C-alpha positions in Angstrom: -48.4 143.7 87.3 -47.5 147.2 86.3 -49.7 150.1 87.5 -51.5 152.7 85.4 -51.1 156.2 86.9 -52.6 159.6 86.0 -50.6 162.7 85.2 -51.5 164.0 88.7 -50.1 160.8 90.3 -47.0 161.1 88.2 -46.3 164.7 89.3 -46.8 163.8 92.9 -44.3 160.9 92.6 -41.9 163.1 90.8 -42.1 165.8 93.5 -41.8 163.3 96.4 -38.3 162.1 95.5 -36.1 160.5 92.8 -38.2 159.3 90.0 -37.3 158.6 86.3 -39.5 159.2 83.3 -38.9 157.0 80.2 -40.3 157.9 76.8 -40.5 154.7 74.8 -41.4 156.4 71.5 -39.0 156.6 68.6 -36.0 159.0 68.8 -37.6 161.4 66.3 -40.8 161.6 68.3 -38.8 162.1 71.5 -36.8 165.0 69.9 -39.9 166.7 68.7 -41.5 166.9 72.1 -41.3 165.0 75.4 -41.7 165.6 79.1 -38.7 167.6 80.3 -36.1 165.5 82.1 -37.3 162.2 80.6 -35.0 159.5 79.1 -35.6 157.9 75.7 -35.5 154.1 75.6 -37.5 153.4 72.4 -39.4 150.3 71.6 -38.8 151.0 67.9 -36.3 153.3 66.3 -37.4 155.7 63.6 -37.0 153.2 60.7 -38.7 150.4 62.6 -41.6 152.6 63.5 -42.1 153.6 59.9 -42.0 150.0 58.7 -44.6 148.9 61.3 -46.8 151.9 60.4 -46.6 151.1 56.7 -47.6 147.5 57.3 -50.5 148.7 59.5 -51.8 150.9 56.7 -51.2 148.6 53.8 -51.9 145.2 55.2 -53.6 145.4 58.6 -53.3 145.6 62.3 -52.6 141.9 62.9 -49.6 141.8 60.5 -48.3 145.1 62.0 -48.4 143.6 65.5 -46.7 140.5 64.3 -43.8 142.4 62.6 -43.6 144.7 65.7 -43.2 141.7 67.9 -40.4 140.3 65.7 -38.5 143.6 65.8 -38.9 144.1 69.6 -38.0 140.5 70.5 -34.6 140.9 68.8 -33.7 143.9 71.0 -35.2 142.7 74.3 -32.0 141.9 76.1 -30.6 145.4 75.6 -34.0 147.0 76.3 -34.3 145.2 79.7 -30.6 146.0 80.5 -31.2 149.7 79.9 -34.1 149.7 82.4 -32.2 147.6 84.9 -29.5 150.3 85.0 -31.9 152.8 86.3 -31.7 153.0 90.0 -35.0 154.8 90.8 -38.7 154.2 90.6 -39.8 154.8 87.0 -42.8 155.5 84.8 -43.0 154.7 81.0 -45.1 156.6 78.5 -45.7 156.8 74.8 -48.0 159.1 72.7 -51.4 158.1 74.0 -50.6 155.5 76.7 -51.2 152.8 74.2 -49.5 149.7 72.8 -45.9 150.7 73.1 -45.9 151.8 76.7 -48.2 148.8 77.6 -45.8 146.4 75.9 -42.8 148.0 77.6 -44.4 147.9 81.1 -45.6 144.3 80.6 -42.2 143.0 79.5 -40.4 144.8 82.3 -42.8 143.3 84.8 -42.2 139.8 83.5 -38.5 140.4 84.0 -39.0 141.7 87.6 -38.5 145.4 86.7 -41.4 147.4 88.0 -42.5 150.5 86.0 -45.7 152.5 86.1 -47.4 153.5 82.9 -48.8 157.0 82.3 -52.5 157.0 81.3 -53.0 159.1 78.2 -49.3 159.3 77.5 -47.6 162.5 76.5 -50.7 163.8 74.8 -52.2 164.2 78.2 -49.1 166.0 79.4 -49.2 168.3 76.3 -52.9 169.2 77.0 -52.0 170.1 80.6 -49.1 172.4 79.5 -51.4 174.3 77.1 -54.1 174.6 79.8 -51.6 175.8 82.4 -50.1 178.5 80.2 -53.6 179.6 79.2 -54.6 180.0 82.9 -51.2 181.3 84.1 -51.2 184.2 86.6 -47.5 184.8 86.9 -47.0 187.1 89.9 -43.3 187.9 90.2 -42.1 191.4 89.1 -39.9 191.1 86.0 -36.6 193.0 85.7 -35.8 193.0 82.0 -32.2 193.1 80.8 -32.1 195.2 77.6 -29.5 196.9 75.5 -27.9 196.8 72.1 -26.9 193.4 70.6 -23.6 192.4 72.2 -24.2 194.1 75.5 -23.7 190.9 77.4 -27.3 190.5 78.5 -27.0 186.7 78.4 -23.7 186.7 80.2 -25.1 188.9 82.9 -28.2 186.7 83.2 -26.1 183.6 83.7 -23.9 185.5 86.3 -27.1 186.5 88.1 -28.3 182.9 88.2 -24.8 181.8 89.5 -25.2 184.4 92.2 -28.5 182.9 93.3 -30.8 185.4 91.6 -34.1 184.1 90.1 -33.8 184.1 86.3 -35.8 182.7 83.3 -33.5 182.3 80.3 -35.8 182.6 77.3 -33.1 182.2 74.7 -31.8 179.1 76.5 -35.2 177.6 76.5 -35.7 178.4 72.9 -32.3 177.2 71.8 -31.9 180.4 69.9 -30.2 183.8 70.5 -33.0 185.7 68.9 -31.1 187.1 65.9 -30.8 186.1 62.2 -27.5 184.3 63.2 -29.1 183.1 66.5 -29.6 179.4 65.7 -25.9 178.8 64.6 -24.2 176.4 66.9 -27.4 175.7 68.9 -30.2 173.2 68.8 -33.4 175.3 68.2 -36.5 174.1 70.1 -39.9 173.8 68.6 -43.0 175.3 70.2 -44.0 172.2 72.1 -40.6 171.8 73.7 -40.3 175.5 74.4 -43.7 175.7 76.1 -43.0 172.6 78.3 -39.6 174.0 79.4 -41.0 177.5 79.9 -43.9 176.3 82.1 -41.4 174.4 84.3 -39.3 177.6 84.7 -42.4 179.8 85.4 -43.6 177.3 88.1 -40.1 177.1 89.6 -39.9 180.9 90.0 -43.6 181.6 90.7 -43.0 182.5 94.4 -40.1 184.8 93.7 -40.6 188.6 94.2 -38.4 189.5 91.3 -37.3 187.5 88.2 -34.7 188.6 85.6 -35.3 187.9 81.9 -33.9 189.3 78.7 -35.7 191.9 76.5 -36.7 189.5 73.8 -39.2 190.1 70.9 -42.3 187.9 71.0 -40.7 185.5 68.5 -37.5 183.9 69.5 -36.1 181.8 66.6 -38.7 179.1 65.9 -40.9 179.7 68.9 -43.3 182.4 70.1 -43.5 183.7 73.7 -46.9 183.4 75.3 -48.9 186.6 75.0 -49.3 187.1 78.8 -45.6 186.9 79.3 -44.7 189.2 76.4 -47.2 191.8 77.6 -46.0 191.6 81.2 -42.4 192.1 79.9 -43.4 195.1 77.9 -44.8 196.8 81.0 -42.0 195.8 83.3 -38.8 197.8 84.4 -36.0 197.6 81.8 -32.4 197.8 82.8 -30.6 199.2 79.7 -27.1 197.9 79.5 -24.7 200.2 77.7 -21.1 199.0 76.9 -18.4 200.4 74.6 -18.7 199.2 71.0 -15.3 197.4 71.4 -16.6 195.4 74.3 -19.7 194.5 72.4 -17.7 193.3 69.4 -15.6 191.2 71.7 -18.6 189.7 73.5 -20.4 189.0 70.2 -17.4 187.1 68.8 -17.0 185.1 72.0 -20.6 184.1 71.9 -21.1 183.3 68.2 -17.6 182.1 67.2 -18.2 182.7 63.5 -14.8 181.1 62.5 -16.2 177.7 63.6 -19.0 177.7 61.1 -18.2 180.4 58.5 -20.5 179.0 55.7 -23.6 179.3 58.0 -22.8 182.9 58.8 -22.5 183.7 55.1 -25.9 182.0 54.4 -27.5 183.9 57.2 -26.0 187.2 56.0 -27.5 186.7 52.6 -31.0 186.8 54.3 -30.5 190.3 55.7 -28.0 192.1 53.4 -30.8 193.7 51.3 -31.8 195.6 54.4 -28.4 197.2 54.7 -27.1 200.2 52.7 -25.4 198.6 49.6 -21.8 199.8 50.1 -21.9 198.7 53.8 -23.4 195.3 52.9 -20.6 194.8 50.3 -18.0 195.6 52.9 -19.5 193.2 55.4 -19.6 190.4 52.8 -16.0 191.0 51.9 -15.0 190.9 55.6 -16.9 187.6 56.1 -15.4 186.0 53.1 -12.0 187.1 54.2 -12.4 185.9 57.8 -12.2 189.4 59.2 -15.0 188.7 61.7 -14.2 191.7 63.9 -14.8 194.2 61.1 -17.9 192.3 59.9 -19.3 192.3 63.5 -18.6 196.0 64.0 -20.4 196.9 60.8 -23.4 194.6 61.5 -23.8 196.1 65.0 -23.6 199.7 63.8 -25.6 199.4 60.6 -28.1 196.6 61.2 -28.7 195.7 64.8 -28.4 199.1 66.5 -31.0 200.8 64.4 -33.4 197.9 64.9 -32.8 198.1 68.7 -33.5 201.8 68.8 -36.8 201.2 67.1 -37.9 198.4 69.5 -36.9 200.1 72.8 -38.7 203.3 71.7 -41.9 201.5 72.7 -40.9 201.1 76.4 -42.1 203.8 78.7 -39.2 206.1 79.8 -40.3 205.9 83.4 -39.6 202.1 83.2 -36.0 202.5 81.9 -32.9 202.5 84.0 -29.6 203.0 82.2 -26.6 200.9 83.3 -23.4 202.5 81.9 -20.4 200.2 82.2 -16.9 199.6 80.7 -17.1 195.8 80.8 -19.7 193.1 81.2 -18.3 192.3 84.6 -18.8 195.9 85.6 -22.4 195.8 84.2 -23.2 192.7 86.2 -22.0 194.2 89.4 -24.0 197.4 88.8 -27.2 195.3 88.0 -26.7 193.3 91.2 -26.2 196.5 93.2 -29.2 198.2 91.6 -31.4 195.3 92.4 -30.4 195.3 96.1 -31.2 199.0 96.3 -34.5 198.5 94.5 -35.5 195.7 96.9 -35.2 198.2 99.8 -37.8 200.5 98.1 -40.5 197.9 97.5 
């Protein structure tokens, strides 16, 4: 017989060794929000779930259960095989720890595959995430990488992580670069997914003395940074990266690759061109239509992003700013690393 376990039990199992979480909800539900690191082996796909739900509303629970059993029975062999391929202890969950996870755990048990079931499902986990963020007392000192768009802040952040430094990549967690073009080529997260991933990262780095992040606005694409973290960032030390405009254009093009999705860049530009002086906006539009992305990027940086950046960083106390002048992003990374080592000696 399968065992029902609490969220606390699940976390202890997960921390004690290899353990696999399986979300048995539909792919659409899984994409909207799940427990980070979980697999999706659905009892019903999106269409099947909609069909059973419609029967439940229009006919009744008994007929919905009957149709659900017919659908699930047809896919049992593959369902069982997917679980048998998992080589670790496992726990299944659905939205509320109800029918789908109970059905999955029961069938698996009958086939000799043991799986725990999470009491309360992902709803319990979501409540825990919200509570944890509300009560969070995040102790590490933040070192905020800031600078004009295209200054290689994300590249530097990733290099710092590779060098063993503690980082929290807010743009990576949000699936968005934080600009009007920021979602292109990425899979933007919703607030639920972002908060789950962020909580994991904050707990992972909670004992570090210093943590690097980027100087994001409170809203990053579709998600909003928790107030406590945004306010802490605003009062933290900012390392202002300054690179030559040519290097910034190169880095921006390497990151965004506008030639791969030109139509999306044109659509995004339409949303901001009214904020740019008309002759310049016309020149940018002509460059984008003609595939001259270097010119378009240069003009966007100089006439749209740089003025906005100057406004936002004006709110940071001058005593908390340190300027990093560099010729290349590699040079900037080395300077940031050297500055941090010297700073550690003073604290």
